[in-house]
N, C-alpha and C positions, 0 to 999 in steps of 0.2 A: 327967555327963549322966543318970545313973541317977536323980537326983532331979528331973529336968525335969518340970514339971506340964503335961502335954499332954491336950487333949481327944481329939485325933486324931493318930496317927502314920500317914503315908501312905507306902507302899513303892512307889517308882517315879516318876521325874521326867520321864515322857513327856508327851504332850498330854493324856491322860486324867488321870493323877495330878495334873498342874499345874492342870487345869480344876477337879478336885475340891477341890484345896487352896484355890484362890481362892474357890470358892463357900462352903467351910466358914469361911474366915478372914473373909469378908464378913459372914457370919451371926454373928460374934462369938466363934467357937470358937478355941481355942489350938491351932495347927496346926504340924506340922513334916513336911517331905518329906525322905526318904532315897533318894538316887539313887547307884547304884554307879558311874556314869560321869559324864558331863556332862548337864545338862537337855537333853532332846530329842535324845539321841544314838542312840537305838535305833531302833525301828520308825518313830518320828516323822521322823528324819532320812533314812530310806531311802525314805519314801513319796513319791508323786507330788505331793501337795498339792492334791487336787481336792475342794473342798467342793461335794457333789452330793447332790440330793435323790433317793435311791432309793425307788421306790414299789412294788416287785414283792411285797414282803411287808408286810402291814398293820402289824405291830409295828415293822418296820424303818422304814416310812414315817412312823410317828408320832414315832419317836425323831429321825429326820432333820429332820423339820419343826420340832420343838421346838428342836433344836440350831441350825439355821440362824437362827431367829429370835433366839435368845440370843446367837449370835455377832454379829449385827448390833446387838444392844443393848449389847454390851461397849464400854467407853469406850476401849479400846486398838485398836478395829477399824480406824480410819482410819490408824493409824500403821504398820501392818505392810505388808510387800511383798505386794500383792495385785493381781489383775486380775479385773474383772467380765467374763468371756469368755462366760458361758452355756455351754451343752453342746448339741452336736449328736449325737443318737443316730442312727447311720447304718443305713439299711435296705438290704440287698443284693437283696432279691427281694420278690415280692408278699406272701408270708406274714409277712415281717418288717415290711412296710408295715402289715399288719393289726395286728401286735403294737404298732407304734408309735402307731397311731391309738387303740388301747385304753389305752395309756399316756397319751396325750394327754387322753383322757376322765377318767381318774383324777386326773390332775394338775389339770385345770380344775375338776373337781367340789370339789377342795380349795382352789380359790381361786389356783392358781399359773398363771403364764403360760406357755403352750406352744402353738407353731403348727407346722403341717405344711409342709414345704418340698418342692415338686415337684423332679424332676431339673433342670428349667430354673432354678428358684429357687436350688437348691443350687449350681449352677455360678456363679451371680452372687455368692454370699457366700463360697464357698471354691473358687476356680477351679482349684486344684491337685488337687482330688479326681478319682477315677476317673469317667469318663463313663457308666458302665453301672450306676450305683446306682439304687435305686428311689426315693430321696428321703431325708429326714432329718426327725426331730422336733427342733425347737429349743426348748430350755427356757431361759428367761431367769432370771437371778439366781444361777446357779451361779458359783462363784469358783475361781481358781487362786491358791494361797497358798504361802508358804514356812514349812513346819511348824516347824522349829527356832526360828525367830524368834517364832512364836506361842507356843510353850511358854516360851521366854525371858521374854516380856513378861507371861505369866500368872504366872510364878515372881516376877517383879519386883512384881507386884501383891500377891502373898502376903507378900513381905517388907515392902512398904509398909504393909500391914495389921497388921504385928507378928508375922507368922509367920516360920518358918525353912525354908530350902531348902538342905539340905546335899548338896553334890556329892562324888563319890568316897567315899561312905560306904556300902559294900555291906552288905546285911542278910543274916544267916545263918540266923535262925529267927524265927518269930512265936509269941506266947503270949497267953492271954486278958488279961493285964495289961500288954502292950506287945510289945517285940521286942528281939532281940539282934543287935547289929552284928558284922560279920566280925572286928573287932578286939577282941571280947569285951565291949564296952560294952553294958549293958542300959539300955533306954529304957522308962520307964513311961508309959502312956497309957490313957485311959479306953476308946478304941476304936482299932483298927487296920484300915486299908484296904489291901488288896493290889491294886495297880494297875501291876503290873511286867511287863505284856505276856507274851511267851512264858516269861520267867523265873518267872512266877506258878506254873507247875507245879512248880518246884523247892521253892517255899516254902509250897505249899498246905497248910493245917492241917486240912483235912477228913478224915474217916474213910475216905471213898472217894476214888480217884484223880480229879484234876481233869479234866473233859472238855474238854481243850485240846490242840491239836497245832500246833507250828510249821509254817508253810507258806511256803516260800521263794519270793521273787519277785525279778525283775530288771528294771532300767531302764537307759536310755541317754540321753545328752543330746548334741546336736549343737553345732557352732560357730554363730556368730551369723548369723541370716537374718531380720532384722525383717520382719514381715508375711508370712512364709511360710505360716502358717496364723493364723486369727484367733479361732477357737473352740477350747475343749476339745472334742475329738471322740472318740467311743466307739462301737464297733460294737454293734448290738443284741444279738448273741450274747454279749456280755461277761458279762452277768449269770449265764447258764448256765455259762460257764467259770469264773467267780469262785466260784460257790456250789456247783458240782458237786463230786463226790467223786473225780474222776479223779486219778490220781497226778501227771499232767503236763498242762498246758494252756497255750495262748497266746491272747491276744485283743487286737485293735487298740484302742489308747488313746493319744491324743497331745494335747499341750498347748503353747500358746505361753507362753513365760516372759518375764518383764519384762525380761530381758537381751536379748532377740531370739533366744534359743536355742530349739530345739525339743526337748521332752521326750517320749521314746518309751517306751511300755510295751505290754503287760506280760506277764509269765509267772507261773505258779504250779506249785509242785512240793512234794509231801509227802516224797518219799523222799530228796531231796538234802539233807543236814544240813550240808554244807560252806559256808563263808563266801564262797568265791570265785565268780566269774562262770563259768557254763557256756556256752562258746562255741557249742556246738551249738544249745542252746535260744535263745541270743541271735540266731543266724542264723535260727531259725524266727520269731522275733519280727519281724525285719526283713522276712522274706519275706511275712508276714502284713500288715505295714504297707504294703508295696508294692501289695497288692491294693487299698487305699483311696487311697494317695498314691504313685502309680507313680514319681515322681521323688525320693522320699526317700532312696533308695539312693545318690544322688549327693552327699548331704551328709556331711561328715566327722563322724564320732562322736568327740567329745573324751573322753568318759568313760563307763564302764559300771560298775554296782554291783549288789550284792544285799543283801537284807534278809530278815527273817523276821517274818510276820504271825501273830498268835495266833488260831487258828481253832477254832471249836466245831462240833459235828456238824450243828447245824441253822442255822448261819450268823448266829445272834443272839448278842449279847454276854452276858456273865455280870455281872449288876448286882444286889447285895443281900447279905444276911447269909449267911456261911458256914453250911451246914447243921449244926445242933447246937451252934453257938457263938453266944453272945449279943453279944459285943463284937468279933467279927472279921467284916470285910466284904470283898467283892471287886468290882472293876470291871475286867474284862478281856475278851478274846475278841472284839475288835471287827474282827478280820481287816483288810480294806482300807478301813474306814470310821471308824477312830479319830479323824481329824482332823475329819471332819464331825460325828460324834456325841459328841464329847467334853463339850460344854456341856450337852447334854441328859442325858447319863450323869450328870454332876455333880449336876444338878437332881433327878433321880430318886433318886440315892443319898442326897443330903442330906435330902430330905423323909422317906425311910424312917428315916434315922438319928434325926431329930428328932421322929418319930412323927406327921408330917403326911401328908395324902393327896397323892401325886404328881399332877402335871397330866395324865399319861398313865398308862395301866394298866401297872403294873410286873410283872404276873405273867409275861408272855412272856420276861422276862429273869431270872427267878428261878434262882439257882445250883442249887437243889434239883430243877429240872425233870428232869434226867438220872437222878438217883437214883430219882425217882418213875417214870420210864419203865422202869427195870430192875425195880422192885418190882412 
C-alpha cells in the first residue's frame, strides 16, 4: 500500500469523514478512508440523529443551512431510515417565549418555515406534554435519522466512485506525504484530512495542541410506544447547556424513532472520561424529561449508552488547513452537530482544497483561529 497513488487520505470513517470522502471522490479525486473500527461506530453511532437547523450563531447557522440543503440533494437521502418530524422548541416561561419568537424571526428571514404554538395549540399536537408550558416554536423540515446507516451509505458511494474505505485500519501518525498505519504500513497521499472526532487530538500534527476536548454524553431509549410523541422536542435552554462550559449539564431532548421507541437525551460532561453510563446523571436526565413529559418515567428504558463528542472552546468546528502545513487538513470539533453539518463541512473543505471560493465564509471555522487568539 505504500505505493498507493492517492490524492487524499482521510483519517476517520464517521459521518464527517465519509461525507468528505464522498465529496472528494465525486470531484474525481482518488480517495481512501482509514477507520480504526467500523464505519460510523464512534460519535456517529452514539448520537441522537437529529438533523436540526441551529441558528444561535451566524456561522453555525450558515453551515447548518448549507448542510441541510446538501443532505436533501443527496441521491441516497430517500433510502435511509429517517422521519420528517420537525422540531418543537419548548418554552417554559415568558422569557423563553421571547427567545423563541426571536428565533422564529431569524428563521423566517432566512426563508425557513417556523410557527409559534400557544399552550392550547401545543396540547393539540403533543397531548402528553406538561400543561404549564408557555408554548413552543415549531420548525418544519428537521429530521430524525439513523446516523450509522447514513455513514455506511456515504461509504458505499465512495466505493462506487472508485475510492477505498478501509475499516479496522487504525492510523498511527500523519506526515506531509501521507500517513502511517498502526501495523507499520506507510500510505502516500497528496493530501491528508484528519476527521477522526475526539481521536483527532492524538494524531494532530500541528505545532500547538489541538483546541479540542472530548465531551461525554448519555442517551436512553424506551420500549415501543408508537405515537407517544410526534415531534423531535427540545427545551429552549438546550443551546445554553450544550454550548456552555459547565463541567456537567443536562437538557431535555426527545425524539420519536421509526421503531416506535422514544429516544431520550441528553447530558454533557467534560470531566468523566469513562465509557460507561453514569446512573446518577442518567437519573437527572429522566427527572428533567419529566418536567416536560410527566409520564415518561412510566416507560421502560431498554438501553442506555454513552459516547464522546469532540468539542471546541467556541462551539464551532475546525475546518481547513492545519496551521503551517500545506498538505494536511482537519475537519473535526462538531460536538453534537456532526450529523447535521457533515455535508456542509465536506463542501467547505473540498472548495478550500481545490482552491475554490466556498459557498459560505470559511473564516469562522479556521483551525488557526485559536492560535491567533493566543498570539
